[in-house]
N, C-alpha and C positions, 0 to 999 in steps of 0.2 A: 616706126620706132627706131631710134638710133641705139645700137648696141656698141659698146666700146670693146673691141676685140683685142686690145693691147695686152691685157693680162692673160687672156686666152692664148694668144700667139706666143707669149713668153712661156706659158705652161707647156705648150705642145712642142716648143723648140724646133719648129719647122718640120716636124714629123707628120706628114700629111695623113698617113694611115691612123696614127693616134688621134689626130685632130678630128678626122671623120668619125671614128669610134666614139670619141668624147662628145661630139655634137649629137650623135644619135642618142647617147645616154641622157644628155641635157634635154633633148626634145621629148624623150619618153617620160622623164621625171616631171617636166612642165605639163605635159598632157595629162599625166596621172593627177597632178595637183588640180588642174582645171576640173577634172572629173569628181574630185572629192571635196573641194573647198566649200561648195555651196551646202553640201550635206552637213559638214562640221559646223558651219555657221548657223544654219537654220535650226539645227539641233542644239545650238548654243553650247557646243562641246569644245570649250577653250583648250583643255589639255591636248586633245587630238589636233586642233588647229595649230597650237604652239609647236607641237612635235613635227608636224608637216612643214611648218615654216622653218624650223631648225634644219630639217632635211634639205631644204632648198638653199640654205644660207650660202654654201660654197658656190653654187651656180649664180646666185644673185650677186655676190661679191665679185666673182671672176668676170662677169659680164657688165658690171656696174649698172645693174638694174635697180636704181634707187627708187623709182616709181613703185616697184613692187613692194619694197621694204616699207615705204610710206603708207601704202594701202593696207599692208598687213597690220601695221600699228593702228591705223584708223579703224579697221574692222574689229580688232581685239577690243578697242575702246568702245565701239558701238555695241558689241555683245555684252561687255561688262556693264554698260549703261542701260541695258535692256531695251535697245531700239526695237521698233516693231518689225515684223517679218517683211513688210513692204519696204521699209528703209534698208534692211539688210539685203534684200534681193537686189535693190538698186545698186548698192555698193559692191555686191558680188558680181553683178553684171559689168561694172567698171573694171574690176580685177580681172575677170575673164577676158575682157576686150584687150587689155594690156598684155595678158599672157598669150593670147592668140597672135598678137602683133610680134611678140618676142619669138614665138615658135616659128612664125613665118620667116622672120629675119634669120633664124638659125638654119632653117631649111634652105634658104637662099645661099648660105655659106657652104652647105654641103657641096 
């Protein structure tokens, strides 16, 4: 996965300690999201899913992770349209895969 670190680099302004700390926060937040997203979606708990998406908004925008935003919208729509558990599980697996790629890319930047 390609992550655009341009905004991240502007945000950290060359401060390597701050960049390292921020990357660790981003990794922790993404890992937490991976752990919770399936539960929220399979329970069809859109309010919690939306809240968690909102919590990630800064990370997603800073790193230009447009794929995640697109999948979040797709998943919200799937829950609202009452997709089957099997369909939701497949979409969640796609989301988790992309998130794991992003986490790996962030860890490489550490």
